[in-house]
N, C-alpha and C positions, 0 to 999 in steps of 0.2 A: 451275504444277507444275514444280519444276526439282530431280530427284533428285541427291543427290551422286555416286551410283553410276553411273559413264558406262555399265553396262551394263542398267541400268534403264529402258527403251527404251519402253514401253507408254503411259506418259501424259507421257510428256516435250512441254513447251512449251505443253502446253491450260490453257487459263484456263474458269474455274467456278464455281460458288456455293456455298460452304458449306451442307450442309442439314443436318447433323447430325453425330453420332460413333457409333461401334460402341465400347460399353465391355464391360472385363470384370467379373468379379464382385465387384470391389472398388469399384464404379463411375468408375474411372479411365478415362480415352478413350484407344482404341488404334489405332484409325483413323478420317479423316476422311470422311465421305459428301459426294462434290461431284455437282453436277449440272453438267456439262460443256456450254457453251454454243454448241459449233460441231455438239452431233449430238444436245444435249438427254437423253441418257444418264445415268445416275447411276452412280458408280464409289464402291469405296471405294480410298483411296490412306492411305501413311504418314504422320504427321504433320508427321514430320522436313523433307519432301518438298514443305510447303507453302509458296508464297512470297507472302506479302501487299503488293498494291497496290489503289488504287483511282481508277477514271476519273473526271475530273472534266466 
């Protein structure tokens, strides 16, 4: 998670697994459902704040 907004601190620099999406009434994704690695908790984040990477 790397938000562009410097004031958005809640999920900054956290790593997790994409579990699904929250969708609107037109079936467009609005938020991503993430299971965070360090806490095993699930949260919703803005799609633009996601950064894709893969460890091998």
